[in-house]
C-alpha positions as CSV (number, residue, x, y, z in Angstrom):
1,M,5.3,-7.5,-28.2
2,K,4.7,-3.8,-27.9
3,I,3.4,-3.2,-24.3
4,A,2.1,0.0,-22.9
5,V,1.9,0.5,-19.1
6,V,-0.3,3.4,-18.0
7,A,0.9,5.2,-14.8
8,L,4.6,4.8,-13.8
9,G,4.1,4.8,-10.0
10,K,5.5,2.5,-7.4
11,I,3.8,-0.5,-9.0
12,G,3.5,0.6,-12.6
13,L,7.2,1.4,-13.2
14,P,8.5,-1.9,-11.8
15,L,5.9,-3.7,-13.9
16,A,7.1,-1.9,-17.0
17,V,10.7,-2.9,-16.1
18,Q,9.7,-6.5,-15.5
19,F,8.0,-6.6,-19.0
20,A,11.0,-5.1,-20.7
21,D,13.4,-7.4,-18.9
22,A,11.4,-10.5,-19.8
23,D,12.5,-10.5,-23.5
24,P,14.9,-8.3,-25.4
25,S,12.5,-8.1,-28.3
26,H,9.7,-6.5,-26.3
27,E,9.1,-2.7,-26.8
28,V,7.7,-1.3,-23.5
29,V,6.4,2.2,-23.4
30,G,5.3,3.8,-20.1
31,V,2.7,6.6,-19.9
32,D,2.6,9.0,-17.1
33,V,1.0,12.5,-16.5
34,S,4.2,13.7,-14.7
35,Q,6.8,15.1,-17.1
36,R,9.3,14.8,-14.2
37,V,8.7,11.0,-13.9
38,V,8.9,10.6,-17.7
39,D,12.2,12.6,-17.9
40,L,13.8,10.6,-15.1
41,V,12.8,7.2,-16.6
42,N,14.1,8.2,-20.0
43,A,17.4,9.2,-18.2
44,G,17.5,5.7,-16.7
45,Q,17.0,7.0,-13.2
46,E,14.5,5.9,-10.6
47,P,11.9,8.6,-9.8
48,F,11.4,7.3,-6.2
49,P,13.6,5.5,-3.7
50,G,13.2,2.2,-2.0
51,E,12.4,-0.3,-4.7
52,A,14.9,-3.2,-4.7
53,H,16.8,-3.6,-8.0
54,L,14.8,-0.9,-9.8
55,A,17.7,1.5,-10.2
56,E,20.1,-1.1,-11.8
57,K,17.4,-2.5,-14.1
58,L,16.5,1.0,-15.3
59,A,20.2,1.8,-15.9
60,E,20.4,-1.4,-18.1
61,L,17.1,-1.4,-20.0
62,V,16.6,2.3,-20.9
63,P,20.0,2.8,-22.7
64,A,19.4,-0.5,-24.5
65,G,16.2,0.9,-26.0
66,R,13.9,-1.7,-24.3
67,L,12.0,0.8,-22.1
68,R,11.0,4.4,-22.6
69,A,8.4,6.8,-21.2
70,T,6.0,9.4,-22.5
71,T,3.1,11.6,-21.6
72,D,1.5,11.0,-24.9
73,Y,-1.1,8.2,-25.2
74,A,-1.0,8.6,-29.0
75,D,2.6,7.4,-28.8
76,A,2.2,4.5,-26.5
77,V,-1.2,2.9,-27.2
78,P,-1.6,2.5,-31.0
79,G,-0.3,-0.9,-32.2
80,A,0.2,-2.2,-28.7
81,D,-0.3,-5.9,-28.1
82,A,-1.2,-5.2,-24.5
83,V,-2.1,-2.1,-22.4
84,V,-1.7,-2.5,-18.6
85,I,-3.4,0.1,-16.4
86,V,-2.1,0.8,-12.9
87,V,-3.7,4.3,-12.4
88,P,-4.5,5.1,-8.7
89,L,-8.1,4.7,-7.5
90,F,-8.9,7.1,-4.7
91,V,-11.5,6.7,-1.9
92,D,-13.4,9.6,-0.4
93,E,-12.5,9.7,3.3
94,A,-15.9,10.9,4.4
95,S,-18.2,8.7,2.4
96,G,-15.9,5.8,1.7
97,R,-17.0,5.8,-2.0
98,P,-14.5,5.3,-4.8
99,D,-13.4,8.3,-6.8
100,F,-12.8,7.1,-10.4
101,G,-11.6,10.5,-11.7
102,W,-8.1,9.6,-12.6
103,M,-9.0,6.2,-13.9
104,D,-11.8,7.6,-16.0
105,G,-9.4,10.1,-17.6
106,A,-6.8,7.4,-18.3
107,T,-9.4,5.0,-19.7
108,A,-10.8,7.7,-22.0
109,S,-7.3,8.6,-23.2
110,L,-6.3,5.0,-24.0
111,A,-9.6,4.3,-25.7
112,Q,-9.2,7.2,-28.1
113,H,-6.0,5.6,-29.4
114,L,-6.9,1.9,-29.1
115,T,-6.3,-0.3,-32.2
116,P,-7.8,-3.7,-33.0
117,G,-6.3,-6.8,-31.4
118,T,-5.2,-5.2,-28.1
119,L,-5.4,-6.8,-24.7
120,V,-6.4,-4.3,-22.1
121,S,-5.6,-5.3,-18.5
122,Y,-6.6,-3.4,-15.4
123,E,-4.3,-4.1,-12.4
124,T,-5.6,-1.3,-10.1
125,T,-7.8,-2.8,-7.3
126,L,-11.5,-2.3,-8.2
127,P,-14.9,-2.8,-6.7
128,V,-16.6,-6.0,-8.0
129,G,-18.2,-5.4,-11.4
130,T,-16.2,-2.4,-12.4
131,T,-14.4,-4.0,-15.3
132,R,-17.6,-5.2,-16.9
133,T,-20.0,-2.4,-16.1
134,R,-17.7,0.7,-16.2
135,W,-14.6,0.1,-18.4
136,K,-16.1,-2.1,-21.1
137,P,-18.9,0.3,-22.2
138,M,-16.6,3.3,-21.8
139,I,-13.9,1.8,-24.0
140,E,-16.3,0.5,-26.6
141,E,-18.1,3.9,-26.9
142,I,-14.9,5.9,-27.3
143,S,-12.9,3.5,-29.4
144,G,-15.7,2.2,-31.6
145,L,-14.3,-1.3,-31.1
146,T,-16.2,-4.2,-29.6
147,E,-14.9,-6.1,-26.7
148,G,-14.4,-9.9,-27.3
149,S,-14.7,-9.7,-31.1
150,E,-12.0,-10.8,-33.5
151,D,-11.5,-7.3,-34.8
152,G,-12.1,-5.6,-31.5
153,F,-10.2,-5.8,-28.1
154,H,-10.0,-8.0,-25.1
155,L,-10.6,-6.7,-21.6
156,V,-9.5,-8.4,-18.4
157,F,-8.9,-7.7,-14.7
158,S,-5.6,-8.9,-13.2
159,P,-4.9,-7.4,-9.8
160,E,-1.4,-6.4,-8.7
161,R,-0.5,-8.4,-5.5
162,V,2.9,-7.0,-4.7
163,L,4.4,-4.9,-1.9
164,T,6.3,-1.8,-2.6
165,G,10.0,-2.3,-1.9
166,R,10.0,-5.9,-3.1
167,V,7.9,-5.9,-6.3
168,F,10.2,-8.1,-8.4
169,A,10.4,-10.8,-5.7
170,D,6.6,-10.7,-5.2
171,L,5.9,-11.0,-8.9
172,R,7.8,-14.3,-8.8
173,R,6.3,-15.6,-5.6
174,Y,2.6,-15.0,-5.9
175,P,0.2,-16.5,-8.6
176,K,-0.9,-14.0,-11.2
177,L,-4.7,-13.9,-11.1
178,V,-6.7,-13.1,-14.3
179,G,-10.3,-12.8,-15.0
180,G,-11.8,-12.0,-18.4
181,L,-15.1,-11.0,-19.9
182,S,-14.9,-13.8,-22.4
183,G,-13.0,-17.0,-22.9
184,P,-10.8,-15.7,-25.7
185,G,-9.9,-12.6,-23.6
186,A,-9.0,-14.7,-20.6
187,A,-6.8,-17.0,-22.8
188,A,-5.1,-13.9,-24.2
189,A,-4.3,-12.6,-20.8
190,V,-3.0,-16.0,-19.6
191,E,-0.7,-16.1,-22.7
192,F,0.5,-12.5,-22.1
193,Y,1.4,-12.9,-18.4
194,Q,3.0,-16.2,-19.0
195,A,5.3,-14.5,-21.5
196,V,6.3,-11.6,-19.2
197,L,6.5,-13.3,-15.8
198,D,8.5,-16.1,-14.2
199,F,7.3,-17.9,-11.0
200,D,9.0,-19.6,-8.1
201,Q,8.1,-23.1,-7.3
202,R,5.5,-23.2,-4.5
203,P,4.8,-26.7,-3.1
204,D,2.5,-25.1,-0.5
205,L,0.0,-24.1,-3.2
206,P,-3.0,-26.3,-4.2
207,R,-1.9,-26.1,-7.9
208,P,1.3,-25.0,-9.6
209,N,2.4,-21.4,-9.2
210,G,1.8,-19.3,-12.4
211,V,-1.1,-17.6,-14.1
212,W,-4.4,-18.6,-12.6
213,D,-7.6,-17.9,-14.6
214,L,-10.4,-17.3,-12.1
215,G,-13.2,-17.6,-14.7
216,S,-14.5,-14.1,-14.6
217,A,-13.4,-10.5,-14.1
218,E,-15.7,-10.4,-11.1
219,A,-14.0,-13.3,-9.4
220,A,-10.6,-11.7,-9.9
221,E,-11.8,-8.4,-8.6
222,M,-13.2,-10.1,-5.5
223,A,-10.1,-12.2,-4.9
224,K,-8.0,-9.0,-4.5
225,L,-10.5,-7.4,-2.2
226,A,-11.0,-10.5,-0.2
227,E,-7.3,-11.1,0.5
228,T,-6.7,-7.5,1.7
229,T,-10.0,-7.2,3.5
230,Y,-9.1,-10.3,5.4
231,R,-6.0,-8.6,6.7
232,D,-8.0,-5.6,7.9
233,V,-10.6,-7.7,9.6
234,N,-7.9,-9.9,11.2
235,I,-6.0,-6.8,12.5
236,G,-9.3,-5.4,13.8
237,L,-9.8,-8.5,15.8
238,A,-6.2,-8.3,17.1
239,N,-6.8,-4.7,18.1
240,Q,-10.0,-5.7,20.0
241,F,-8.0,-8.3,21.8
242,A,-5.3,-5.8,22.6
243,R,-7.7,-3.2,24.0
244,F,-9.2,-5.9,26.3
245,A,-5.7,-7.1,27.3
246,D,-4.8,-3.5,28.3
247,T,-7.7,-3.5,30.8
248,A,-7.0,-6.9,32.1
249,G,-3.2,-6.5,32.5
250,I,-2.4,-9.1,29.9
251,D,0.4,-9.0,27.3
252,V,-1.7,-9.8,24.2
253,H,1.5,-10.6,22.2
254,K,2.2,-13.6,24.3
255,V,-1.4,-14.6,23.9
256,I,-1.2,-14.3,20.1
257,E,2.1,-16.2,20.0
258,A,0.5,-19.0,22.0
259,S,-2.7,-19.1,19.9
260,N,-0.8,-19.1,16.6
261,S,1.2,-22.2,17.8
262,Q,-1.9,-24.1,16.8
263,P,-2.1,-24.4,13.0
264,Y,-5.7,-23.2,12.7
265,S,-5.0,-19.8,14.3
266,H,-3.4,-17.0,12.3
267,I,-4.0,-13.9,14.4
268,H,-2.2,-10.8,13.2
269,H,-0.5,-8.2,15.4
270,P,-2.2,-5.1,16.9
271,G,-0.9,-1.6,16.5
272,I,-1.5,2.1,16.6
273,A,-2.8,2.3,13.0
274,V,-3.5,0.5,9.7
275,G,-2.2,2.6,6.8
276,G,-1.1,2.5,3.2
277,H,-2.8,2.4,-0.1
278,C,-4.2,-1.1,0.4
279,I,-5.4,-2.4,3.8
280,P,-7.4,0.7,4.9
281,V,-8.8,1.3,1.4
282,Y,-9.8,-1.9,-0.2
283,P,-12.4,-2.9,2.5
284,R,-14.1,0.4,1.6
285,L,-14.2,-0.7,-2.0
286,Y,-15.7,-4.0,-1.0
287,L,-18.3,-2.2,1.2
288,S,-19.2,0.0,-1.8
289,T,-20.7,-3.1,-3.4
290,D,-21.7,-5.1,-0.3
291,P,-23.2,-2.7,2.2
292,D,-24.4,-5.6,4.4
293,A,-20.8,-6.7,5.3
294,T,-21.2,-5.7,8.9
295,V,-18.0,-7.6,10.0
296,V,-15.9,-5.7,7.5
297,R,-17.4,-2.3,8.5
298,T,-16.9,-2.9,12.2
299,A,-13.3,-4.0,11.7
300,R,-12.6,-0.9,9.6
301,E,-14.1,1.4,12.3
302,A,-12.1,-0.4,15.0
303,N,-8.8,0.1,13.2
304,A,-9.5,3.7,12.3
305,A,-10.1,4.4,16.0
306,M,-6.6,3.1,17.2
307,P,-4.7,6.4,17.0
308,E,-7.3,8.0,19.3
309,Y,-7.1,5.0,21.6
310,A,-3.3,5.2,21.8
311,V,-3.3,8.9,22.6
312,A,-6.1,8.4,25.2
313,R,-3.9,5.8,26.9
314,A,-1.0,8.3,27.2
315,E,-3.4,10.9,28.6
316,S,-4.7,8.4,31.2
317,L,-1.2,7.9,32.5
318,L,-0.1,11.5,32.6
319,G,-3.5,13.1,33.5
320,S,-3.3,15.7,30.8
321,L,-1.4,16.4,27.6
322,A,-2.2,20.1,27.5
323,G,1.0,22.1,26.9
324,L,3.2,19.0,26.8
325,R,5.7,18.6,24.0
326,V,4.9,15.3,22.2
327,V,6.9,13.9,19.3
328,V,5.2,11.4,16.9
329,L,7.9,9.1,15.6
330,G,7.1,8.1,12.0
331,A,5.2,10.0,9.3
332,S,5.2,7.0,7.0
333,Y,2.4,4.4,7.2
334,R,5.0,1.7,7.7
335,G,8.7,1.3,8.2
336,K,11.3,1.7,5.4
337,V,8.7,3.3,3.1
338,K,8.5,7.0,2.3
339,E,4.8,7.3,1.9
340,T,2.1,8.8,4.1
341,A,-1.0,7.4,2.4
342,F,-3.6,6.8,5.2
343,S,-0.8,6.9,7.7
344,G,-1.6,6.8,11.4
345,V,0.3,10.0,11.8
346,F,-2.7,12.0,10.8
347,G,-5.1,10.6,13.4
348,T,-2.4,10.6,16.1
349,V,-1.5,14.3,15.5
350,D,-5.1,15.3,15.4
351,A,-5.8,13.5,18.7
352,L,-2.8,15.1,20.3
353,R,-3.7,18.6,19.1
354,A,-7.3,18.2,20.3
355,R,-5.8,17.7,23.8
356,G,-3.7,20.9,23.6
357,A,-0.4,19.2,23.1
358,Q,2.5,20.8,21.3
359,V,3.0,18.2,18.5
360,L,6.3,17.6,16.6
361,V,6.9,14.9,14.0
362,H,10.0,12.9,13.1
363,D,10.7,10.5,10.3
364,P,14.2,9.4,9.1
365,M,13.0,9.2,5.5
366,Y,11.8,12.8,5.4
367,T,13.8,16.1,5.6
368,P,12.6,18.7,8.1
369,E,11.6,20.8,5.1
370,E,9.4,18.0,3.8
371,L,7.7,17.5,7.2
372,T,7.1,21.3,7.4
373,G,5.5,21.1,4.0
374,L,3.2,18.5,5.2
375,G,2.0,20.8,7.9
376,W,4.0,19.6,10.9
377,T,6.7,20.9,13.2
378,P,9.8,18.7,12.6
379,Y,11.7,17.1,15.4
380,T,15.4,16.6,14.9
381,W,17.0,13.4,16.1
382,S,19.4,10.8,14.7
383,P,21.2,7.9,16.3
384,G,24.0,9.3,18.5
385,E,22.6,12.9,18.4
386,P,20.0,13.5,21.2
387,G,17.0,15.6,20.3
388,D,15.5,18.6,22.1
389,D,13.6,18.1,25.4
390,I,10.4,16.2,25.0
391,D,7.7,15.1,27.3
392,V,6.1,12.2,25.4
393,A,7.2,10.1,22.4
394,I,4.8,8.0,20.4
395,V,6.2,5.5,17.9
396,Q,3.8,5.4,14.9
397,A,5.9,3.8,12.2
398,D,8.3,0.8,12.7
399,H,11.4,2.3,11.0
400,P,14.5,0.3,12.0
401,Q,16.1,3.4,13.5
402,Y,13.6,3.5,16.3
403,A,14.7,0.1,17.5
404,Q,17.9,1.9,18.6
405,L,16.1,4.6,20.5
406,S,16.9,5.2,24.2
407,A,15.8,7.5,27.0
408,E,19.1,9.4,26.4
409,D,18.1,10.2,22.9
410,L,14.9,12.0,24.1
411,P,15.9,14.3,27.0
412,G,13.1,15.0,29.6
413,L,11.0,12.0,28.4
414,R,8.2,11.2,30.8
415,L,6.4,8.6,28.7
416,L,7.1,6.4,25.7
417,L,4.1,4.9,23.9
418,D,5.5,2.4,21.4
419,G,2.6,1.8,19.0
420,R,4.6,-0.7,16.9
421,R,6.4,-2.6,19.7
422,V,9.9,-2.0,18.2
423,T,11.8,-0.3,21.0
424,D,13.9,-2.1,23.6
425,P,12.5,-1.7,27.1
426,A,16.0,-2.0,28.6
427,R,16.9,1.3,26.9
428,F,14.2,3.2,28.8
429,T,15.0,2.4,32.4
430,G,12.9,4.5,34.7
431,V,10.6,5.8,31.9
432,P,7.0,4.4,31.7
433,R,6.6,2.5,28.4
434,L,3.3,1.6,26.9
435,T,2.5,-0.7,24.0
436,I,-0.7,-1.6,22.3
437,G,-2.0,-4.7,24.1
438,G,0.9,-4.8,26.5
439,G,-1.2,-4.7,29.7
440,E,0.0,-2.6,32.6
441,P,2.4,0.3,31.9
442,V,6.0,-1.1,32.0
443,E,8.7,0.6,33.9
444,A,11.9,-1.1,32.8
């Protein structure tokens, strides 16, 4: 097959590599707006760090001629058996409405060069109904082809369900969901994904692991929104429990551990923030088509308020943060990932600045220059090398390096607020240590 993958980001590029790796006879062409990304891929080099096995697969597949990249849709799309779109969909922070700008542009570009017989699969998470009501008429109008006809094209939705850093493993572990606008389109999608993916055996699933046809694009769209929105709502509940536990002097983590020992309880863990491209975003996409989902809205509001809650706890213990030097540990939205999308660092920094604190930011994955470029004053610390004097430290991301932190690493420390519960209390003897849902302040 000739396969085009539109957008070579942290999901799209591993997908393109997976498709090229599945069969030596496949021709895979990736399309991206960034010339830098295209040049690096064509040189067999990864354009971003942190994805397991990506570098070695690129080094093998690109020189062998099985994968290449371009900025030109006219090169990638004509004659393709399948076009897979993984272009980002943004959400307006103020209104919560989806911004289709980039996806509209990519869809128009591919439609201009679409040829009969092509399967078009959207993997970007979408509001329910988008594939049928937005992409189908747009592609038909621009291409002049009819969706679902023998001499036209097939259109399906098949959500990506992987986590950056472990994409190749997740592609094998999780069923591939597809939903078409017609029976023949769905069948074409099932045949395509069966040809480019392998699956682990999963005896825990109700049916064999593999490609699952959900019967419609709308069902597949909702399945992706439902599985991610569930996590946001669950974390929202855990955060509500944590806030109550703090007032009652209860360690909520012991409560959650006890509750989850019963097989019908699956409470997630509380924390200072919910970040990333998925969990804080997809509930908003769901709400854009189901405005009556009060449970979803309340959970999203509860999670968004956690950075402010964490800073207020620190303030309540110290009396005032005005003029204090406070370091936020972790710019990334989660550990081991160099990405600030919807990271809790933003809300935490804003809450500290609003109280007159002198705010610094540290992240082992970012250089001081990169942190400065993001608008923060960098704090320098690395294991074995103490940083400058600091009054308060707030752990925002669970980078492994922070598990090794001690009071000696942060001279002058008056308070540690561990928003991810990754530090060792024994390393902070004599320093008050707060966690989210830990109950009373702990002096180790």
